[in-house]
C-alpha positions in Angstrom: 56.1 -81.0 -65.5 54.3 -79.7 -68.6 50.9 -80.9 -67.2 51.6 -79.1 -64.0 52.6 -75.9 -65.8 49.5 -76.1 -68.0 47.3 -76.5 -64.9 49.0 -73.5 -63.3 48.3 -71.4 -66.4 44.7 -72.5 -66.5 44.2 -71.6 -62.8 45.8 -68.2 -63.4 43.6 -67.4 -66.4 40.5 -68.5 -64.4 41.5 -66.2 -61.5 42.1 -63.4 -63.9 38.7 -63.9 -65.6 37.0 -63.7 -62.2 38.9 -60.6 -61.3 37.7 -59.0 -64.5 34.2 -60.0 -63.8 34.3 -58.6 -60.3 35.9 -55.4 -61.5 33.4 -55.0 -64.3 30.5 -55.4 -61.9 32.0 -52.7 -59.6 32.7 -50.3 -62.4 30.1 -51.2 -65.1 29.0 -47.7 -66.0 30.7 -44.3 -66.1 30.2 -40.7 -64.9 29.9 -37.5 -66.9 29.4 -34.0 -65.6 27.5 -31.0 -66.8 25.8 -27.8 -65.7 22.8 -25.6 -66.8 22.3 -21.9 -66.4 19.2 -19.7 -66.7 17.7 -16.7 -65.0 17.4 -18.6 -61.7 21.1 -19.3 -61.6 23.4 -22.3 -62.3 23.3 -25.9 -61.2 25.9 -28.6 -61.7 24.9 -32.2 -62.2 26.5 -35.7 -62.5 25.1 -38.2 -65.0 25.5 -42.0 -64.6 25.6 -43.8 -67.9 25.3 -47.6 -67.7 27.7 -49.8 -69.6 24.9 -51.2 -71.7 23.7 -47.7 -72.9 23.2 -47.7 -76.7 23.2 -44.3 -78.4 20.8 -45.6 -81.0 18.2 -46.9 -78.5 16.2 -44.6 -76.2 16.9 -45.3 -72.5 14.8 -44.4 -69.4 16.0 -41.6 -67.2 15.8 -41.1 -63.4 16.3 -37.7 -61.8 17.7 -38.2 -58.3 17.3 -35.3 -55.8 19.5 -35.6 -52.7 18.6 -34.5 -49.2 20.0 -31.8 -47.0 23.8 -32.0 -46.2 24.3 -34.4 -49.1 26.1 -34.2 -52.5 25.4 -36.2 -55.7 28.3 -38.5 -54.9 27.2 -39.1 -51.4 23.6 -39.8 -52.5 24.7 -42.1 -55.3 27.0 -44.1 -52.9 24.2 -44.4 -50.4 21.1 -45.1 -52.5 22.9 -47.5 -54.9 20.6 -46.5 -57.7 23.5 -46.8 -60.2 23.7 -50.5 -59.5 20.0 -50.9 -60.5 20.7 -48.7 -63.6 23.5 -51.0 -64.6 21.3 -54.0 -64.2 18.3 -52.5 -66.1 20.1 -50.1 -68.5 18.8 -46.7 -67.6 20.4 -43.2 -67.1 20.6 -41.6 -63.7 21.1 -37.8 -63.2 22.1 -36.2 -59.9 21.7 -32.4 -59.6 23.7 -30.7 -57.0 22.3 -28.1 -54.6 25.2 -25.9 -53.5 25.6 -24.3 -50.1 25.3 -20.9 -51.8 21.7 -21.7 -52.6 20.9 -23.1 -49.1 23.4 -23.3 -46.2 22.4 -26.9 -45.5 22.3 -27.8 -49.2 18.5 -28.4 -49.0 16.3 -27.9 -52.0 14.2 -24.9 -51.2 10.8 -26.7 -51.6 9.2 -24.4 -48.9 10.0 -21.1 -50.7 7.3 -19.8 -53.1 10.1 -18.6 -55.4 11.0 -22.3 -55.9 7.5 -23.9 -56.1 6.3 -23.2 -59.6 7.0 -23.8 -63.2 9.4 -21.6 -65.1 11.1 -20.1 -62.0 13.7 -20.9 -59.3 15.0 -24.4 -58.7 12.2 -26.2 -60.6 13.2 -24.4 -63.8 16.8 -25.5 -63.2 15.9 -29.1 -62.6 13.7 -29.1 -65.7 16.7 -27.6 -67.6 18.9 -30.5 -66.4 16.4 -33.0 -67.7 16.3 -31.2 -71.0 20.1 -31.1 -71.2 20.4 -34.8 -70.7 17.7 -35.4 -73.3 19.6 -33.2 -75.7 22.9 -35.1 -75.3 21.7 -38.6 -74.9 18.9 -40.7 -76.4 16.2 -40.7 -73.8 12.7 -42.3 -73.9 10.4 -39.4 -73.2 7.7 -41.8 -71.8 10.1 -43.3 -69.2 11.4 -40.3 -67.3 11.0 -40.3 -63.5 11.8 -38.1 -60.5 13.0 -39.5 -57.2 14.1 -37.8 -54.0 14.8 -38.1 -50.3 13.8 -35.7 -47.6 14.0 -32.2 -49.0 14.6 -33.8 -52.4 11.4 -35.8 -51.9 9.5 -32.6 -51.1 10.9 -31.1 -54.3 9.9 -34.1 -56.3 6.2 -33.5 -55.4 6.6 -29.9 -56.7 8.3 -31.1 -59.9 5.5 -33.6 -60.7 3.0 -30.8 -60.6 5.1 -28.1 -62.2 6.3 -30.2 -65.1 3.7 -32.9 -65.7 4.8 -33.5 -69.3 8.3 -34.4 -68.2 7.7 -37.2 -65.7 5.9 -40.5 -65.8 6.4 -41.5 -62.2 7.6 -40.1 -58.9 9.4 -41.6 -55.9 9.2 -39.8 -52.5 11.4 -41.1 -49.6 10.9 -39.4 -46.2 9.5 -36.5 -48.1 6.4 -34.3 -48.2 3.3 -33.4 -50.1 3.1 -30.7 -52.8 3.7 -27.2 -51.3 3.5 -28.6 -47.7 4.7 -25.1 -46.5 5.4 -21.7 -47.9 8.0 -20.4 -45.5 10.7 -21.6 -43.1 8.5 -21.6 -40.0 5.8 -23.4 -41.9 8.4 -26.0 -43.1 9.5 -26.7 -39.6 6.0 -27.1 -38.4 5.1 -29.3 -41.4 8.0 -31.6 -40.8 6.9 -32.1 -37.2 3.1 -32.3 -37.6 2.3 -32.4 -41.3 1.6 -29.8 -43.9 -1.6 -28.2 -45.3 -4.7 -30.1 -46.0 -3.6 -32.8 -48.5 -6.9 -32.7 -50.3 -6.6 -29.0 -50.9 -2.9 -29.5 -51.9 -4.0 -32.3 -54.3 -6.4 -29.9 -56.0 -3.8 -27.2 -56.2 -1.3 -29.7 -57.8 -3.9 -30.5 -60.4 -4.5 -26.9 -61.1 -0.8 -26.3 -61.5 -0.7 -29.2 -64.0 -3.6 -27.8 -65.9 -1.9 -24.4 -65.9 1.2 -25.9 -67.5 -0.9 -26.7 -70.6 -1.4 -22.9 -71.1 2.3 -22.4 -71.9 2.7 -21.2 -75.5 6.2 -22.4 -76.1 8.2 -24.4 -73.5 11.7 -25.4 -74.3 11.6 -28.2 -71.7 8.7 -29.8 -73.5 9.6 -33.0 -75.3 8.6 -31.5 -78.7 9.4 -27.9 -77.9 5.8 -27.0 -78.6 2.7 -26.0 -76.6 2.4 -28.2 -73.5 -0.6 -30.6 -73.7 -2.6 -31.0 -70.5 -1.9 -34.2 -68.7 -4.9 -36.5 -69.2 -3.6 -39.5 -67.3 -2.8 -40.1 -63.6 0.8 -39.9 -62.4 2.2 -43.0 -60.6 3.8 -42.3 -57.2 5.7 -44.6 -54.7 6.3 -43.4 -51.1 8.7 -44.7 -48.4 8.7 -43.6 -44.8 10.0 -44.8 -41.5 7.8 -45.1 -38.4 10.5 -43.6 -36.2 11.3 -40.6 -38.4 11.6 -37.6 -36.1 13.0 -35.2 -38.8 10.0 -35.6 -41.2 7.1 -37.1 -39.2 5.4 -40.2 -40.8 2.2 -38.2 -41.1 3.9 -36.6 -44.1 4.1 -39.9 -45.9 0.4 -40.3 -45.4 -0.2 -36.8 -46.7 1.8 -37.5 -49.8 -0.4 -40.5 -50.6 -3.6 -38.5 -50.0 -2.4 -35.5 -52.0 -1.5 -37.5 -55.0 -4.7 -39.6 -54.7 -6.6 -36.3 -54.9 -4.6 -35.1 -57.8 -5.0 -38.3 -59.7 -8.7 -38.3 -58.8 -8.9 -35.1 -60.9 -6.5 -36.3 -63.6 -8.3 -39.5 -64.5 -11.6 -37.9 -65.5 -11.3 -34.1 -64.7 -13.8 -34.5 -61.8 -13.5 -34.7 -58.0 -15.5 -37.8 -57.6 -13.3 -40.3 -55.7 -12.6 -42.4 -58.8 -9.2 -42.6 -57.1 -9.0 -42.6 -53.3 -6.5 -43.0 -50.5 -7.8 -46.3 -49.1 -5.4 -49.1 -49.8 -6.7 -51.8 -52.2 -4.1 -54.3 -51.1 -1.9 -54.6 -48.0 1.2 -56.8 -47.6 3.4 -57.3 -44.6 7.0 -58.4 -44.8 10.3 -58.6 -43.1 13.8 -57.8 -44.4 16.1 -60.7 -43.4 17.9 -59.6 -40.2 16.2 -56.2 -40.6 13.0 -54.4 -40.2 9.3 -55.3 -40.6 7.4 -53.3 -43.2 3.9 -52.9 -44.6 3.3 -52.2 -48.3 0.1 -50.5 -49.3 -1.1 -50.6 -52.9 -3.7 -48.1 -54.2 -5.4 -48.7 -57.6 -7.4 -46.6 -60.0 -11.0 -47.2 -61.0 -9.9 -50.0 -63.4 -7.9 -51.8 -60.8 -4.5 -50.7 -62.1 -1.8 -50.0 -59.5 -1.3 -46.3 -59.2 0.2 -45.4 -55.8 2.3 -47.4 -53.3 3.3 -46.7 -49.8 6.0 -48.5 -47.8 5.9 -48.0 -44.1 9.0 -49.3 -42.5 8.9 -50.1 -38.8 11.7 -48.8 -36.6 13.4 -46.9 -39.4 14.4 -43.3 -38.7 15.0 -40.5 -41.2 16.8 -42.4 -44.0 16.9 -43.7 -47.5 15.6 -47.3 -47.1 18.2 -49.9 -48.0 21.3 -48.9 -49.9 24.8 -48.7 -48.4 26.5 -47.0 -45.5 29.1 -45.7 -47.9 26.7 -42.8 -48.2 24.8 -40.8 -45.5 21.3 -41.2 -44.2 20.8 -44.8 -45.4 19.5 -47.8 -43.5 20.5 -51.2 -45.0 18.1 -53.0 -42.6 15.2 -51.5 -44.5 13.8 -52.7 -47.9 15.9 -51.8 -50.9 14.1 -48.7 -52.1 16.1 -48.3 -55.3 15.1 -51.8 -56.5 11.5 -51.4 -55.4 11.2 -47.9 -57.0 12.4 -49.3 -60.4 10.1 -52.3 -60.1 7.2 -50.0 -59.4 8.0 -47.8 -62.4 8.3 -50.8 -64.7 5.2 -52.7 -63.7 3.1 -53.9 -66.6 0.4 -51.3 -67.3 -3.0 -52.5 -66.4 -1.9 -55.3 -64.1 -3.8 -55.2 -60.9 -2.0 -56.0 -57.6 -5.1 -56.6 -55.5 -8.7 -55.8 -55.0 -10.7 -54.1 -52.3 -11.7 -56.6 -49.6 -15.3 -57.7 -49.9 -17.8 -55.7 -47.9 -15.6 -52.7 -47.6 -16.3 -49.3 -49.1 -14.0 -46.5 -50.2 -13.1 -44.1 -47.5 -14.3 -40.6 -48.3 -11.6 -37.9 -47.9 -14.0 -35.1 -47.8 
């Protein structure tokens, strides 16, 4: 009788332990909320803090920009970036675009009032990053911006407007830097692509150089004159082949635009030291899901600099994730995991070389 009772207690404790583990895995981190206000208005945000966050140790930070008709909660539930943050111990901040700013809750990436440093939505998003850095210990060399759809288009703007803040960009179903400058142009760009990506790449570089002329920028990591960016900016791109909301040509343009920008950034010359010809190509299949092709673009030293994932049969969606959120497709590769893997690659590690006998494709 005593033996049977002891065995029953042991089984009960084991079951309780497993329940605690499962509950802990589901609710590992915690949410906090905040808002910022400047001349451009006010924006609320939600911050995910992983359970392993240590106030004494600087953690990476990922800025996540939702798409149209979405909210921070919706985007977080769908993209599942918080689960990756729990596993790798980084902070994730989700700004909210209210309907008062855009009736569809889109970031206004196509409006000149929201395409430059120090004004409009870019200034508010930079202020959110600054707020998180003021209240949490953040590694200034590991801050990244990621977005989907309109959020992805705004990420391209943020990378150029605030080059000192970000060390990598993720653009899912998004668009190149300043792909359009009005509503009609935005609709046309979504369907057929934006302006010449080479010209936009040069404009992005000029914007980055202009940022260095600021005399005192409160969003700078040292609250001092901004130093011109002297190193390329790493970018990862995802797009579905059946995207009819933002045509796949836009994913190609994002790659070409940032290749051109990085061509300027690495040696201050337009000399094709970085180009938009893939140096390695890998095909794969998601189990019970879609086929995809991954393209890797390296710099002149063979270091991976840009990646593009083209997902066959995927429509306008965040690749992977959960249907608990909107505009996700679990049959696609897990974008959140791949984005973090890309951001954390060992610097200087080459992922492939140009096939023998081939020559770089001139963009001009």
